[in-house]
C-alpha positions in Angstrom: 312.3 -98.6 150.7 309.2 -97.7 153.6 306.1 -97.7 152.8 305.3 -94.8 155.1 307.8 -91.9 155.9 308.5 -92.0 159.3 310.0 -89.1 159.4 307.1 -87.3 158.6 305.2 -86.5 162.2 301.9 -87.1 160.3 303.2 -90.6 159.4 301.8 -89.9 155.5 302.1 -92.6 153.3 304.7 -92.5 150.1 302.5 -91.3 148.0 301.4 -88.6 150.6 297.8 -90.3 151.9 296.7 -91.0 155.5 297.6 -94.7 156.6 292.8 -94.5 156.1 292.4 -92.8 153.4 291.0 -93.6 150.0 292.8 -93.3 146.2 291.1 -90.3 144.0 288.4 -92.5 142.4 287.4 -92.3 139.2 284.7 -93.8 137.1 283.0 -93.9 133.2 280.0 -95.6 132.9 279.0 -96.8 128.7 283.1 -96.9 127.7 282.7 -99.3 124.9 279.6 -98.9 122.0 279.8 -103.0 120.9 279.2 -103.9 124.4 276.0 -104.6 126.4 277.7 -102.3 129.2 280.5 -101.1 130.5 283.1 -99.5 132.6 286.0 -98.0 133.3 287.5 -97.1 137.1 290.5 -95.6 138.0 291.9 -95.6 141.3 294.8 -93.4 141.5 297.1 -95.2 138.6 295.6 -98.3 138.7 292.7 -98.4 135.7 290.6 -101.4 134.6 287.9 -101.4 131.8 284.8 -104.3 132.0 282.5 -104.9 129.2 279.1 -107.1 129.5 278.1 -109.0 127.5 274.2 -110.9 127.6 272.6 -112.2 128.8 272.4 -114.1 125.8 272.1 -117.6 124.7 274.2 -120.2 126.8 276.8 -121.0 123.9 278.2 -124.7 125.8 275.1 -127.2 125.8 276.3 -128.9 128.6 277.2 -126.1 130.6 273.6 -124.6 130.6 271.2 -124.7 133.5 267.7 -124.7 133.4 267.2 -122.9 136.6 269.7 -119.3 136.0 272.1 -118.0 134.5 275.8 -119.2 134.5 278.5 -117.0 134.0 282.5 -117.1 132.4 284.8 -114.2 133.2 287.6 -113.2 131.4 290.8 -111.0 132.8 294.0 -109.9 131.6 296.6 -107.4 132.0 297.1 -105.3 129.8 301.2 -106.0 129.2 301.9 -102.2 128.4 300.2 -101.5 132.2 302.3 -103.9 134.7 304.3 -102.3 136.6 306.7 -105.4 137.6 306.1 -107.5 134.3 306.6 -110.8 136.0 306.8 -114.9 133.8 304.8 -115.5 131.2 303.3 -119.1 133.0 303.0 -117.3 135.9 301.2 -114.1 135.0 298.7 -117.1 132.6 297.8 -118.7 135.9 297.1 -115.8 138.2 295.1 -114.5 135.5 293.2 -117.4 135.1 292.5 -117.6 139.4 291.3 -113.9 139.4 289.4 -114.6 136.6 287.5 -117.4 138.1 287.2 -115.8 141.3 285.5 -112.2 139.6 282.8 -115.3 138.5 282.4 -116.5 141.8 281.9 -113.2 143.4 279.2 -111.7 141.3 277.7 -115.2 141.4 276.2 -114.3 144.3 275.5 -111.2 143.8 273.8 -110.7 140.0 269.6 -112.6 140.4 271.1 -115.4 137.8 267.7 -116.9 137.9 266.1 -114.6 136.3 267.9 -115.7 133.2 267.5 -119.5 132.9 269.3 -121.1 130.0 271.3 -117.6 129.0 275.3 -116.7 130.4 276.7 -113.4 130.7 280.2 -112.3 129.8 282.5 -110.8 131.7 286.1 -109.5 130.0 288.4 -107.4 132.5 290.9 -105.4 131.3 293.5 -104.3 132.9 295.3 -100.9 131.5 297.4 -99.9 134.0 297.8 -101.5 137.1 299.6 -99.7 140.8 298.3 -102.1 143.3 294.0 -103.3 144.1 294.1 -104.5 140.4 291.6 -107.5 141.3 290.0 -104.6 144.1 289.4 -101.8 140.9 287.7 -104.9 139.0 285.8 -106.3 140.8 283.6 -102.1 141.2 284.3 -101.5 137.8 282.4 -104.8 137.0 279.9 -104.1 139.6 279.0 -100.6 136.7 279.5 -102.4 134.0 276.7 -105.2 134.7 274.6 -101.8 136.1 275.1 -100.3 132.4 274.3 -103.6 131.1 271.1 -103.3 133.0 271.6 -106.8 134.7 269.9 -106.4 138.2 272.1 -106.8 141.1 271.0 -108.0 145.3 273.1 -104.9 145.9 276.5 -103.0 144.2 279.3 -105.0 144.9 283.0 -103.0 146.4 286.1 -104.4 146.9 288.8 -103.2 149.0 292.2 -104.5 150.1 294.7 -103.1 153.1 297.3 -104.4 155.3 299.0 -103.6 158.1 302.5 -101.7 158.4 303.6 -100.6 162.3 300.4 -101.7 163.7 298.5 -99.5 161.1 296.0 -100.7 159.1 297.0 -99.1 155.1 293.6 -98.8 153.2 293.5 -99.2 149.5 297.7 -99.9 149.2 299.5 -99.2 145.9 302.3 -101.8 143.8 304.7 -99.9 146.2 302.7 -101.2 149.9 302.3 -104.2 148.5 306.0 -105.2 147.5 306.3 -104.7 151.4 304.7 -107.7 151.3 303.0 -107.8 154.2 299.4 -108.8 155.2 297.5 -108.1 152.4 294.0 -108.4 153.4 291.0 -108.2 150.1 287.0 -107.9 151.0 284.2 -107.9 148.7 281.3 -106.9 150.3 277.4 -106.0 149.7 277.7 -102.5 152.0 273.8 -102.7 152.4 273.6 -106.1 154.2 277.5 -106.3 155.0 277.5 -109.5 153.0 280.6 -110.1 152.3 280.9 -112.3 149.0 284.8 -112.5 148.3 288.0 -112.3 150.9 291.5 -113.2 150.6 294.2 -113.0 152.0 298.0 -112.8 151.1 300.8 -113.8 153.3 299.3 -114.7 157.6 298.0 -111.8 159.8 298.0 -111.5 162.8 294.8 -112.4 165.2 295.1 -108.8 167.2 294.3 -106.9 163.9 292.2 -108.8 162.2 288.7 -106.7 163.5 290.0 -103.9 162.7 291.0 -105.1 159.1 287.9 -106.5 158.5 285.8 -103.0 160.3 288.1 -100.5 158.6 287.8 -102.8 154.9 284.5 -102.3 155.3 284.1 -99.1 156.0 286.6 -98.6 152.7 283.8 -100.9 150.7 281.3 -98.4 152.1 283.5 -94.7 151.1 283.3 -97.2 146.9 279.5 -97.8 147.4 278.8 -94.1 147.4 281.5 -92.6 145.0 279.8 -95.4 142.4 276.6 -94.6 143.1 277.1 -91.2 142.6 278.7 -92.2 138.7 275.5 -94.3 138.7 273.3 -91.9 139.6 274.1 -89.2 137.5 275.2 -91.7 134.1 271.3 -92.7 134.1 270.4 -88.4 134.7 271.9 -88.5 131.4 270.8 -91.4 129.4 267.1 -90.2 130.3 268.3 -86.6 129.1 269.1 -88.0 125.8 265.6 -90.3 125.5 263.7 -87.7 127.3 263.1 -89.8 129.9 262.0 -88.6 134.0 264.6 -90.9 136.0 263.8 -91.9 139.1 266.9 -91.8 141.2 
């Protein structure tokens, strides 16, 4: 089944979007009462919940760093949320790898030096998967850390792309991922365009690289605008609850 309708003169994708059109993004902060910070992000039919605990005293004394905080990340895919079910061993290995990737991503973005000898725990739960779970998890983690009051150098925004018939498709869904074309995932801090994470599944022809990077960074910028708008709305609501005039 083609990921782009060849019968449509507009060249629309299988879900009706144009090649560089993003899926609808919805997000909410402060959704888990027991967590220090939390957020839920939906992009299309992919839905991810992130809860943050800390900074708190490092549980493992041998892992404690006297100069900065350490980050731990647990990434789990709800059994009822998978678009395609896989063998448990394969799933466990993949979720561990994604958890380490998210941890590494935010070690580059969080101001860890402000919390020596402490630990920040990130729990990611994919409630519903329809492609782009890694990107949505990173975007949700950014909001959850902000909700927890943990300082970041900048927002970390992630977007994925693929190439189909020489067209760059942004924010790909599960059907487009199953096409098995090149899957390019980028996480950046948009203010400086600093790349904090880059992953490529399958080979990408060098002729397409510049365009894929350019379009993916633009996708990250667009996501940053949406996340920032939600943070400002949450800040106004939180300030109103405490009768504080926000600086936004």
